[in-house]
Residue, then its C-alpha position, 0 to 999 in steps of 0.5 A: n727832126r726837121h719837122a720837130l724844129q719847124k714846130a719848135i720855131d713856130h711855137a717860139i714865134a707864137m710866144a714871142r708875139r704874144k709876149g712882145r719878146a725876141l727869139a734867135v735862130l743860130f745855124v751852126d756848121l762844123d768846119g772841116f767835118k768832112d775831113v774827119n769822115d774821110a780820115c777817121g771813118h763814118e763811125t768816128g764821125d757819127r760819135v763826134l756828131q753825138e758829142i757835139a750835140r751833147r755839148f751844145a745841149g749842155r750850153t743851152r737853156d732848158m727852154d732852147t731847142v737844139a736840132r741836128i738838121g743834117g750832115d754836120e749842121f745844127v740849128v739852135v732856137m733861143e726863145d724868150l729874149d729881151d734882145g737878139r744881142f744875147a744870142a751872141t753869148l750862146a754863139a760864143k759858147l757853141l764855138g767853144a764847145a766845138a773847138e774842145p778836142i773830142v777823143v774817139q777810140g784814142r784819137a783826138v779830133e779838133l774842129t771849129a764851127s761857124v755860126g749864123i744868127s737871125v733874130f725874130p721879128g726883124d730877120g723874118e716872120d716865119a721859121a723858113a725865113l729865120i732858118r734861111h737867113a741864119d744859114t746865110a749869116m753862117y756862110a758869111a761867118k765861114a767866108a770871114g775865116k771860120n770859127q766865128y759867128r755873124y748876125y744876118r744883115a739884109r745886104m748878105n742876100e744882095h751879095s749872095r745873089a750877085r755871086t750866084a749871077l756871077d757864077a752862072a755868067l762864068d759857066r755860060a762864058f766858059d761853055q761858049g768859049e768867051f771866058d777871057r772877055l767875061l773875066c775882064s768885065c767882071d767885078l772880081s771883089l765878088v769872087 
């Protein structure tokens, strides 16, 4: 699936360059899906994922690509856009599709999703960058309260790097018994 997704994005980029158009990559993660597997079992989880995939495919255009890339993560590629702002319309549809209850073996399963959006060419020139940036934006949507979408912004990477550096410093300080001293000198807005 990842290989097919890579090919689909590469093709979409080539077409966008040729036509002078935009494309959007939407990274979708189901909020709380682990709880479904834990409470209802993996068979139910698999059926929920199949239904979500069917719903997502039903909300996209024929030229768009929907791929499950692992676990509860999906990537949707929107081709041939006048402007990347049109991806917000699809993101809202995907959020709605994920939020509709799913009945499996008489049990109603309720989920939400978080969506990150990156747009070619401004957010990346290749598939890897577009997926990575959409993933970063998805984490921003989760951090903002879940069940929403966010467009990628370069400053998201800066925050992510600062958070990673803080996590590493906290781990080192804890291991070396200097946690209290480090905590007093940290920017806690990153936590």
